[in-house]
Backbone as CSV, one residue per row, in Angstrom:
resi,resn,N_x,N_y,N_z,CA_x,CA_y,CA_z,C_x,C_y,C_z
1,MET,41.623,130.750,75.254,40.323,130.192,75.596,40.109,129.190,75.364
2,PHE,39.769,128.441,76.490,39.855,126.866,75.986,38.726,126.586,75.238
3,LEU,37.478,126.807,75.712,36.151,126.730,74.701,36.205,126.490,73.301
4,LYS,36.967,127.919,72.946,37.174,128.430,71.899,37.774,127.349,70.755
5,LYS,39.061,126.900,71.584,40.554,126.577,71.101,39.516,124.560,70.779
6,VAL,39.093,124.582,71.702,37.776,122.733,71.873,37.499,122.374,70.341
7,VAL,36.690,124.073,69.857,35.353,124.167,69.187,36.235,124.153,67.991
8,GLU,37.049,124.954,67.784,38.093,124.873,66.678,38.652,123.372,66.168
9,GLU,39.091,123.156,66.989,39.566,121.438,66.727,38.609,120.828,66.509
10,LYS,37.304,120.937,66.977,36.339,119.537,67.002,35.892,120.165,65.149
11,ARG,35.786,120.843,64.732,35.479,121.247,63.572,36.527,120.978,62.572
12,LEU,37.401,120.562,63.248,38.642,119.871,62.430,38.693,118.252,62.153
13,LEU,38.481,118.039,63.396,38.301,116.686,63.390,36.999,116.470,62.643
14,VAL,35.565,117.084,62.286,34.516,116.802,61.729,35.121,116.626,60.162
15,LYS,35.579,117.583,60.101,35.767,117.699,58.559,36.531,116.417,58.015
16,GLU,37.741,115.938,58.699,38.655,114.959,58.511,37.827,113.548,58.366
17,LYS,36.663,113.441,59.278,35.432,112.910,59.089,34.905,112.327,58.105
18,LYS,34.027,113.713,57.286,33.340,113.716,56.201,34.170,113.593,55.090
19,ALA,35.677,113.638,55.145,36.562,113.104,54.272,36.570,111.504,54.007
20,ARG,36.006,110.773,54.986,36.697,109.549,55.398,34.807,108.791,54.957
21,VAL,34.391,109.294,55.917,32.786,108.453,55.271,32.117,110.411,55.549
22,PRO,31.358,110.466,53.945,30.471,111.508,53.831,29.229,111.340,55.020
23,LEU,28.868,112.658,55.073,27.200,112.183,55.691,26.218,111.866,55.156
24,ARG,26.094,111.715,53.539,25.152,110.633,53.001,25.471,109.278,53.082
25,VAL,26.938,109.206,53.249,27.033,107.246,53.678,26.700,106.996,54.692
26,LEU,26.761,108.053,56.304,26.498,107.922,57.361,25.238,108.143,57.568
27,LYS,24.288,108.234,57.093,23.033,108.333,57.001,22.387,107.230,56.966
28,ASN,23.354,106.393,56.004,22.496,105.000,55.730,23.005,103.364,56.048
29,LYS,23.675,104.425,57.500,24.278,103.314,58.145,23.097,102.252,59.178
30,GLN,23.272,100.815,59.420,22.390,101.000,60.160,22.241,100.847,61.671
31,VAL,21.227,101.312,62.215,21.047,101.345,63.436,20.982,100.026,64.517
32,ASP,21.613,99.399,65.441,21.256,98.489,65.648,21.255,98.151,67.516
33,LEU,21.523,99.590,68.200,21.143,99.618,69.416,19.736,100.417,69.729
34,GLU,18.753,99.611,70.489,17.518,100.580,70.829,17.497,101.409,71.733
35,LYS,16.721,102.692,71.217,16.646,103.830,72.031,16.380,104.283,73.569
36,ARG,16.586,104.329,74.485,16.519,104.125,76.101,16.072,105.802,76.203
37,GLN,15.229,106.144,77.349,14.803,107.214,77.711,15.732,107.814,79.052
38,PHE,16.069,108.753,78.355,17.063,109.850,78.903,15.999,110.722,79.850
39,SER,15.585,111.659,78.957,14.970,112.868,79.107,13.677,113.058,80.528
40,ASP,13.024,111.498,80.247,11.997,111.003,80.919,12.647,111.118,82.765
41,LEU,13.794,110.860,82.965,14.094,110.146,83.678,14.460,111.526,85.081
42,PHE,14.411,113.169,83.936,14.742,114.456,84.604,13.453,115.003,84.586
43,SER,12.113,114.457,84.332,11.167,115.221,83.808,10.582,116.688,85.182
44,TYR,10.870,116.296,85.723,10.551,117.292,86.837,11.845,117.836,88.343
45,ARG,11.577,118.496,88.908,12.617,118.997,89.980,12.268,118.473,91.254
46,THR,12.750,118.307,92.032,12.608,117.461,93.535,13.439,118.215,94.781
47,ASN,12.893,117.874,95.638,14.069,118.238,97.094,14.235,117.381,97.711
48,ASN,14.048,115.981,97.473,14.941,115.255,98.211,15.537,113.735,97.160
49,GLU,14.747,113.629,96.243,15.845,112.527,95.352,16.657,113.074,94.659
50,VAL,17.858,111.854,94.703,18.907,112.449,94.067,19.346,111.285,92.988
51,ARG,19.092,111.972,91.665,18.924,111.452,90.198,20.456,111.766,89.868
52,ILE,21.086,110.318,89.155,23.106,111.074,89.485,23.344,110.061,87.775
53,ILE,23.581,111.088,86.862,23.878,110.824,85.845,25.963,110.573,86.396
54,ALA,26.292,109.325,85.838,27.867,108.745,86.384,28.389,108.790,85.128
55,GLU,29.729,110.171,85.184,30.341,110.098,84.116,31.531,109.361,84.053
56,ILE,31.862,108.868,83.263,33.398,108.008,82.942,34.170,109.213,81.376
57,LYS,35.118,109.854,82.061,36.046,110.463,81.563,37.653,110.162,81.780
58,LYS,38.461,110.005,80.549,39.642,109.056,80.858,40.674,110.250,81.459
59,ALA,40.563,111.541,80.894,41.141,112.505,81.506,40.555,113.722,81.148
60,SER,41.222,114.909,82.162,40.309,116.088,82.270,41.392,117.374,81.697
61,PRO,40.977,118.492,81.420,41.750,119.467,81.108,42.485,120.543,82.773
62,ALA,41.118,120.109,83.709,41.245,120.863,84.744,41.988,120.168,86.178
63,LYS,41.602,118.322,85.867,42.183,117.423,86.395,43.563,116.841,86.500
64,LYS,43.636,116.604,84.936,44.874,115.949,84.325,44.247,114.790,84.199
65,THR,44.912,113.529,84.312,44.590,112.165,83.615,44.372,111.810,85.076
66,PHE,43.320,111.183,84.571,42.100,110.120,85.986,43.157,108.536,85.114
67,ASN,42.855,107.717,84.289,43.113,106.432,83.718,42.699,106.617,82.593
68,LEU,44.064,106.070,81.387,43.706,106.313,79.751,43.585,105.222,79.502
69,LYS,43.638,103.846,80.776,43.642,102.627,80.445,42.200,101.622,81.320
70,ILE,41.557,102.486,80.974,40.608,102.674,82.200,39.166,101.399,81.268
71,ASP,38.825,99.958,81.928,37.733,99.478,81.826,36.115,100.006,81.852
72,VAL,35.901,100.534,80.766,35.134,101.390,80.498,33.711,100.254,80.665
73,LYS,33.343,99.288,80.486,32.418,97.989,80.849,32.582,98.417,82.014
74,GLU,33.406,97.613,82.811,33.338,97.560,84.211,33.036,98.471,85.333
75,LEU,33.538,100.075,84.836,33.300,101.016,85.371,31.163,101.116,85.357
76,ALA,30.787,100.949,84.260,29.539,101.322,84.112,28.736,100.313,84.575
77,LYS,29.327,99.222,84.984,28.655,98.157,85.968,28.732,98.780,87.060
78,LYS,29.637,99.456,87.500,29.752,99.995,89.310,28.503,101.180,89.028
79,TYR,28.762,101.943,88.113,27.880,103.155,88.360,26.276,102.650,88.593
80,TYR,26.230,100.941,87.532,24.823,100.966,87.976,24.124,99.850,89.407
81,GLU,25.161,98.988,89.800,25.210,99.217,91.001,25.147,100.490,92.274
82,GLY,26.364,101.187,91.983,25.533,102.481,92.828,24.554,103.084,92.656
83,GLY,23.734,102.736,91.240,22.300,103.161,91.762,22.246,104.477,91.145
84,ALA,23.510,104.476,89.698,23.215,106.032,89.008,22.019,105.919,87.997
85,VAL,21.892,106.180,87.763,20.191,106.596,86.877,20.525,106.546,85.180
86,ALA,21.729,107.210,84.805,21.926,107.264,83.335,23.590,107.295,83.802
87,ILE,24.473,107.048,82.634,25.806,107.260,82.211,26.307,108.147,81.087
88,SER,26.981,109.136,81.582,27.531,110.195,80.902,29.039,109.449,80.138
89,LEU,29.251,109.360,79.007,30.828,109.328,78.584,31.169,110.487,77.562
90,ILE,32.628,110.890,77.739,33.020,111.795,77.106,33.517,111.214,76.115
91,THR,33.655,111.342,74.784,34.161,111.311,73.586,35.121,111.980,72.535
92,GLU,34.856,113.387,73.131,36.310,114.212,72.719,37.478,113.022,73.075
93,PRO,38.240,113.502,71.769,39.937,113.019,72.131,41.132,113.261,71.847
94,LYS,40.710,115.114,71.656,41.905,115.750,71.806,42.545,115.962,73.045
95,PHE,41.685,116.950,73.996,41.515,117.319,75.219,41.116,116.344,76.077
96,PHE,40.722,115.561,76.235,39.530,114.459,77.290,40.140,113.214,77.006
97,PHE,40.831,113.079,75.339,41.157,111.697,75.425,39.621,110.300,75.027
98,GLY,38.864,110.903,75.147,37.891,109.941,74.636,37.963,109.572,73.672
99,ASN,36.563,108.081,73.280,36.890,107.828,72.162,35.040,107.202,72.050
100,ILE,34.551,107.421,70.661,33.385,107.120,70.498,33.202,105.725,70.160
101,ASP,34.078,104.710,70.489,33.954,103.705,69.896,33.714,102.904,71.247
102,ASP,33.743,103.580,72.122,33.269,103.225,74.029,31.936,103.197,74.125
103,LEU,31.481,104.363,73.090,29.881,103.959,73.386,28.969,103.310,72.954
104,PRO,29.095,102.158,71.992,28.120,100.617,72.250,28.658,100.002,73.645
105,ILE,30.305,100.028,73.947,30.406,98.848,74.749,29.483,99.695,76.233
106,VAL,29.800,101.054,76.214,28.827,101.123,77.867,27.840,101.403,77.688
107,LYS,26.931,101.329,76.500,25.697,101.104,76.653,25.061,99.332,76.535
108,LYS,25.552,98.829,76.184,25.621,97.252,76.414,26.391,96.824,77.415
109,SER,26.711,97.444,78.291,26.752,96.760,79.871,26.034,96.956,81.055
110,THR,25.000,97.846,80.571,23.491,98.107,81.634,22.157,98.667,80.900
111,PRO,21.539,98.452,81.343,20.398,98.943,80.515,20.025,100.585,81.337
112,LEU,21.172,101.126,81.731,20.911,102.822,81.359,21.115,103.335,79.969
113,PRO,20.291,104.430,80.530,20.579,105.145,79.142,21.913,105.704,79.012
114,VAL,22.265,106.328,77.687,24.032,106.896,77.615,24.256,107.973,76.955
115,LEU,25.055,108.814,77.653,24.817,110.792,77.511,26.150,110.404,76.372
116,ARG,26.036,110.763,74.941,27.118,111.014,74.648,27.609,112.398,74.858
117,LYS,28.981,112.696,75.953,28.905,114.398,76.224,30.423,114.637,75.535
118,ASP,29.894,115.670,74.421,31.180,115.931,73.562,30.913,117.554,73.290
119,PHE,32.119,118.236,72.745,31.760,119.030,71.864,31.229,119.669,70.701
120,ILE,29.908,119.212,70.470,29.331,118.782,69.524,29.144,120.128,68.613
121,VAL,29.454,120.151,66.689,29.633,121.285,66.217,29.070,121.083,65.324
122,ASP,28.399,119.719,64.314,27.630,119.749,63.319,27.050,118.638,63.336
123,GLU,26.405,118.258,62.131,25.078,117.700,62.205,25.782,116.106,62.185
124,TYR,26.561,116.070,61.521,27.146,114.902,61.096,27.823,113.953,62.800
125,GLU,27.471,114.749,63.736,27.550,114.279,65.001,26.454,113.407,65.469
126,ILE,25.745,114.512,65.255,24.357,113.637,65.839,24.085,112.317,65.291
127,TYR,24.007,112.177,63.734,23.841,111.258,62.922,24.851,109.724,63.680
128,GLU,26.158,110.666,63.478,27.137,109.719,64.612,26.993,109.415,65.921
129,SER,26.061,110.059,66.789,25.798,109.904,67.960,24.785,108.196,68.125
130,LYS,23.914,108.845,67.132,22.446,107.641,66.650,23.275,106.232,66.014
131,ILE,23.735,106.514,65.650,24.910,105.353,64.791,25.383,104.272,66.347
132,TYR,26.030,104.606,67.053,26.568,104.073,68.191,26.040,103.791,69.334
133,GLY,24.700,104.284,69.035,23.898,104.437,70.377,23.800,104.790,71.420
134,ALA,24.253,106.050,71.497,23.735,107.088,72.154,22.260,107.305,72.476
135,ASP,21.768,107.831,73.614,20.288,108.035,73.829,19.848,109.487,73.874
136,ALA,21.447,110.046,74.164,20.980,111.568,74.193,22.796,111.985,73.867
137,VAL,22.475,112.953,73.810,23.167,114.583,73.313,24.211,115.174,74.088
138,LEU,25.445,115.906,74.017,25.484,116.994,74.756,25.151,117.964,73.957
139,LEU,24.921,119.070,74.111,24.665,120.943,73.378,25.306,121.662,74.484
140,ILE,26.080,122.373,73.743,26.549,123.791,74.711,26.625,125.032,74.106
141,ALA,25.351,125.278,74.995,24.298,126.771,74.499,25.591,127.932,74.047
142,GLU,27.314,127.888,74.786,27.943,128.901,74.580,28.853,128.640,73.335
143,ALA,29.129,127.294,73.140,30.145,127.175,71.916,29.816,127.303,70.277
144,LEU,28.427,127.089,70.375,27.899,128.017,69.026,26.966,129.171,68.903
145,GLU,27.045,129.339,67.351,26.090,130.449,67.448,24.485,129.861,67.728
146,ARG,23.568,131.185,67.515,22.013,130.618,68.088,21.270,129.434,67.325
147,ASN,21.452,130.175,66.159,20.887,129.367,64.446,21.672,128.191,64.384
148,HIS,23.280,127.979,64.571,23.440,126.940,64.021,22.777,126.045,65.591
149,LEU,22.642,125.960,66.707,22.332,125.004,67.744,20.534,124.611,67.645
150,ILE,20.181,125.661,67.030,18.384,125.439,67.184,18.314,124.488,65.651
151,ASP,19.606,124.665,64.600,19.737,123.377,63.634,19.949,122.174,64.666
152,LEU,21.243,122.009,65.363,21.251,120.840,66.004,20.300,120.285,66.719
153,ILE,19.343,121.454,67.342,18.309,120.722,68.007,17.634,119.778,67.617
154,HIS,17.128,120.280,66.399,16.206,120.288,65.348,16.909,118.787,64.607
155,CYS,17.749,119.056,64.817,18.392,117.540,63.925,18.227,116.277,64.511
156,ALA,18.648,117.156,66.235,18.316,115.789,67.299,17.179,115.139,67.588
157,ARG,16.587,115.903,67.473,14.632,115.487,67.675,14.523,114.874,66.625
158,GLU,14.765,115.564,65.532,14.243,114.351,64.222,14.487,112.375,64.235
159,LEU,15.713,112.860,64.498,16.024,111.060,65.029,16.127,110.650,66.161
160,GLY,15.188,111.434,67.173,14.691,110.606,68.482,16.103,110.670,69.533
161,ILE,16.992,111.935,69.704,17.650,111.831,70.309,17.477,112.699,71.740
162,ASP,17.726,112.424,72.925,17.428,113.417,73.688,18.074,114.841,73.421
163,ILE,18.404,115.596,74.350,19.438,116.163,74.430,19.705,117.007,75.623
164,LEU,20.390,116.732,76.057,20.952,118.092,77.544,21.377,118.889,77.074
165,PHE,20.609,120.528,77.292,21.277,121.923,76.670,21.734,122.590,77.697
166,GLU,23.369,122.884,77.857,24.320,123.343,79.024,24.231,124.405,78.236
167,ILE,24.109,125.348,79.601,23.975,126.945,79.298,25.487,127.528,81.075
168,HIS,25.642,128.767,80.686,26.365,128.966,82.066,25.993,130.008,82.239
169,SER,25.042,130.590,81.769,25.132,132.102,82.262,23.260,131.623,82.088
170,LEU,22.247,132.473,82.890,20.893,133.044,82.693,20.764,133.498,81.389
171,LYS,21.537,134.587,80.680,21.538,134.886,79.796,20.995,134.182,78.496
172,LYS,21.784,133.121,78.664,21.614,132.193,77.594,20.460,131.101,78.084
173,PHE,20.040,131.089,79.061,18.375,130.146,79.113,17.615,131.105,78.760
174,GLU,16.993,132.405,79.165,16.706,133.584,77.651,16.756,133.272,76.554
175,GLU,17.920,133.293,76.084,17.625,132.959,74.508,17.266,132.028,74.280
176,PHE,17.357,131.276,75.005,16.856,129.711,73.848,15.190,128.894,74.904
177,TYR,14.921,130.165,75.724,13.576,129.626,76.623,12.352,128.782,75.559
178,ASP,12.377,129.698,74.482,11.760,129.340,73.854,11.326,127.942,73.055
179,PHE,12.737,126.952,73.422,13.309,125.951,73.184,13.269,124.717,74.064
180,SER,12.796,125.329,75.492,12.621,124.776,76.718,12.467,123.122,76.441
181,LYS,11.537,123.225,76.084,10.513,121.851,75.428,11.252,120.694,74.665
182,GLN,11.908,121.506,74.397,12.660,119.924,73.620,14.006,120.163,73.734
183,PHE,14.621,120.211,75.332,15.222,119.316,75.679,15.644,119.254,77.288
184,THR,16.666,118.862,77.802,17.039,119.150,79.450,17.862,119.916,79.415
185,LEU,17.630,120.885,80.541,18.476,122.005,80.659,19.074,121.932,81.805
186,GLY,20.898,121.889,81.331,21.641,121.647,81.982,22.454,123.094,82.564
187,VAL,22.711,122.984,83.956,23.911,124.355,84.209,25.054,123.696,84.961
188,ASN,26.182,124.222,84.133,27.267,124.255,84.824,28.116,124.727,85.087
189,ASN,28.199,124.522,86.666,29.110,125.091,87.580,30.789,125.722,87.223
190,ARG,31.345,125.201,85.719,32.729,125.342,85.589,32.453,126.407,84.426
191,ASN,33.506,127.386,84.541,33.238,128.302,83.297,34.902,127.774,82.485
192,LEU,33.484,127.651,81.275,34.640,126.549,80.226,35.727,127.514,79.565
193,GLU,35.989,128.836,79.695,37.030,129.223,79.439,38.185,129.586,80.524
194,THR,37.725,129.978,81.634,38.853,129.462,82.417,38.933,128.151,83.126
195,LEU,38.050,127.539,82.798,37.549,125.806,83.728,38.052,125.764,85.235
196,GLU,37.680,127.315,86.080,37.081,127.180,87.284,35.809,127.329,87.523
197,ILE,35.473,126.500,89.043,34.071,126.089,89.018,33.962,126.962,90.274
198,ASN,32.587,127.553,90.831,31.999,127.943,91.076,30.296,128.017,91.670
199,LEU,30.010,127.141,92.545,29.108,126.150,92.495,27.913,127.529,92.829
200,ASN,28.237,128.262,93.713,27.685,129.676,93.748,26.919,129.652,92.561
201,TRP,27.727,130.242,92.015,27.339,130.389,90.450,25.848,129.363,89.712
202,GLY,26.177,128.534,89.896,25.664,127.310,89.380,23.826,128.012,90.484
203,LEU,24.021,127.870,91.419,23.405,127.998,92.083,22.239,129.165,92.245
204,GLU,22.540,130.779,91.501,22.002,131.327,91.624,21.343,131.690,90.477
205,ILE,22.054,130.615,89.371,21.125,130.505,87.828,19.793,130.004,88.444
206,LEU,19.932,128.837,88.856,18.960,127.816,89.126,18.088,128.578,89.833
207,LYS,18.582,129.384,90.563,17.217,129.900,91.940,16.677,130.286,90.838
208,ASN,17.260,131.077,89.427,15.852,132.248,88.534,15.618,131.637,87.248
209,ILE,15.772,129.946,87.496,14.877,129.148,86.396,14.183,128.592,86.694
210,PRO,12.512,129.141,86.484,11.119,128.691,86.676,11.122,127.111,86.838
211,ARG,10.326,126.937,88.339,10.364,125.430,88.701,10.160,124.414,87.921
212,ASP,8.857,125.056,86.873,8.541,124.116,86.253,9.443,123.459,85.403
213,ILE,10.902,124.119,84.728,11.929,123.916,84.365,12.957,122.323,84.757
214,PRO,12.795,121.104,84.346,13.878,120.918,84.651,15.335,120.948,84.455
215,VAL,15.825,121.030,85.113,17.373,121.286,85.614,18.249,119.989,86.298
216,ILE,19.654,120.547,85.376,20.500,119.141,86.124,21.987,120.205,86.067
217,ILE,22.277,119.749,87.346,23.681,120.184,87.410,24.456,119.834,87.568
218,GLU,25.952,120.085,86.667,27.139,119.702,86.326,27.787,120.638,87.093
219,SER,29.239,119.765,87.145,30.358,119.889,87.489,30.780,120.364,89.166
220,GLY,31.769,119.665,89.390,32.025,120.431,90.500,31.430,119.526,91.920
221,ILE,30.532,118.832,91.785,30.020,118.221,92.732,30.895,117.038,93.168
222,GLU,31.066,117.267,94.495,32.394,116.177,95.602,31.904,115.541,96.454
223,ASP,30.650,116.189,97.026,30.480,115.185,98.316,29.036,115.600,98.728
224,ARG,28.327,114.861,99.564,26.929,115.163,99.837,26.346,116.896,100.645
225,GLU,27.245,117.088,101.070,26.759,118.871,101.184,26.538,119.448,99.758
226,ASN,27.260,119.281,98.745,27.282,119.868,97.395,25.911,119.857,97.410
227,ILE,25.322,118.061,97.481,24.268,117.777,96.823,22.746,118.090,97.568
228,GLU,22.888,118.603,98.878,22.254,118.989,99.299,21.796,120.581,99.199
229,LYS,22.651,121.268,98.875,22.863,123.057,98.518,21.942,122.677,97.556
230,PHE,21.872,122.047,96.256,21.046,122.275,95.215,19.790,121.644,95.232
231,LEU,19.341,120.360,96.311,18.289,120.087,96.632,17.192,120.879,97.183
232,GLU,17.919,121.875,98.432,17.401,123.245,98.200,16.195,124.010,97.761
233,VAL,16.859,124.155,96.702,16.870,125.036,95.913,15.022,124.350,94.823
234,GLY,15.283,122.900,94.505,15.023,122.040,93.563,15.432,121.906,92.381
235,VAL,15.715,120.687,91.989,16.952,120.353,91.198,16.229,118.647,90.333
236,SER,16.408,118.464,89.418,16.440,117.291,88.852,17.270,116.279,88.650
237,GLY,18.582,116.924,88.597,19.182,115.647,88.823,21.103,115.932,88.527
238,PHE,22.016,115.526,88.562,23.197,115.653,89.009,24.039,115.313,87.651
239,LEU,24.688,115.131,87.209,26.085,115.070,86.487,27.300,115.454,86.959
240,ILE,27.689,113.982,87.288,29.092,114.075,88.206,30.370,113.189,87.554
241,GLY,31.667,113.744,87.697,32.116,112.789,86.579,33.631,112.770,87.562
242,SER,34.114,113.852,88.133,35.589,113.800,88.662,35.762,113.275,89.801
243,SER,34.376,113.291,90.688,34.926,113.052,92.092,34.626,111.607,91.772
244,LEU,33.850,110.863,91.105,33.447,109.548,91.166,35.210,108.760,90.212
245,MET,35.942,109.618,89.205,36.468,108.816,88.424,37.696,109.001,89.459
246,ALA,37.665,109.870,90.201,39.350,109.647,92.020,38.854,109.080,92.478
247,SER,37.504,108.429,92.614,37.328,107.491,93.840,38.052,105.646,93.849
248,ASN,38.416,105.602,94.502,39.041,104.605,94.857,37.566,102.939,94.845
249,ASP,36.681,103.661,95.255,35.077,102.942,95.123,34.006,103.704,94.824
250,PRO,33.756,103.793,93.480,32.403,104.137,92.956,31.647,104.316,93.451
251,VAL,31.441,102.840,93.636,30.086,102.304,93.904,29.621,102.811,95.008
252,ARG,30.778,102.952,96.085,30.272,103.370,97.382,30.248,104.893,97.186
253,HIS,30.545,105.613,96.847,30.755,107.346,96.818,28.995,107.359,96.106
254,LEU,28.882,106.680,95.141,27.592,107.579,94.931,26.661,106.876,95.655
255,LYS,26.377,105.692,96.270,25.605,105.772,97.625,25.988,106.714,98.167
256,HIS,27.138,107.565,99.138,26.987,108.323,99.786,26.664,110.002,98.808
257,LEU,26.798,109.837,97.967,26.086,111.054,97.489,24.461,111.082,97.131
258,ARG,24.082,109.714,97.099,22.677,109.611,96.787,21.870,109.710,98.727
259,GLY,22.837,109.300,99.934,22.836,109.674,100.540,22.162,108.120,101.403
260,ILE,22.509,107.589,100.949,21.921,106.037,101.196,22.892,105.160,102.166
261,GLU,24.172,105.930,102.222,25.331,105.670,103.195,26.342,106.212,103.641
């Protein structure tokens, strides 16, 4: 199963990092990049505004390789030009070929907030995210035990880092409903075990989430028609990666998705 495999590998990687730079040392490192607001950009659901988190990823297990030599600085600038309101950067190294060293590069490229998208399994990575300039981190509800996730939520909140909390079922939303004021909810259309995408699955989850809960839709958004399907129900934003990475003109594609071209 894909998710379990990634989480196991990530735990090994964090263990190696801790051996090189212990948590107590990491906590004392200087933070040079100022925090930018992320969650406030998605504080309500709308039927007409299209707010896009544009994602930079060099590879995807589902779509294979995009471009390992991509200039993340230039792509971030294009996303900004195209009207993205935030940038997501995948930093997972083994399966997605991401690199956390790209975080400050992307952060300095535009005035937009940056989401660190990864399979976070330890508070070490929350501190690491702050040092490298992430304004928000992704936490995946299905990846870890409930108490562990709650600890990570508290850690991120204490450090002033916003949270995109990703779910793949209504059951997980109900399980973490009491914490919904502490994060921005993300509904992923992709099954992280099979990697299959089903927009109708995400749409049904969205329909059952109270309107006052902000929701960002993730995965499988390819065109304007997909956008409009979710706007009809009311959504706070979209996290879009693969279709932008595959586009020869990400600026134009972003404008198309936003309905302005």
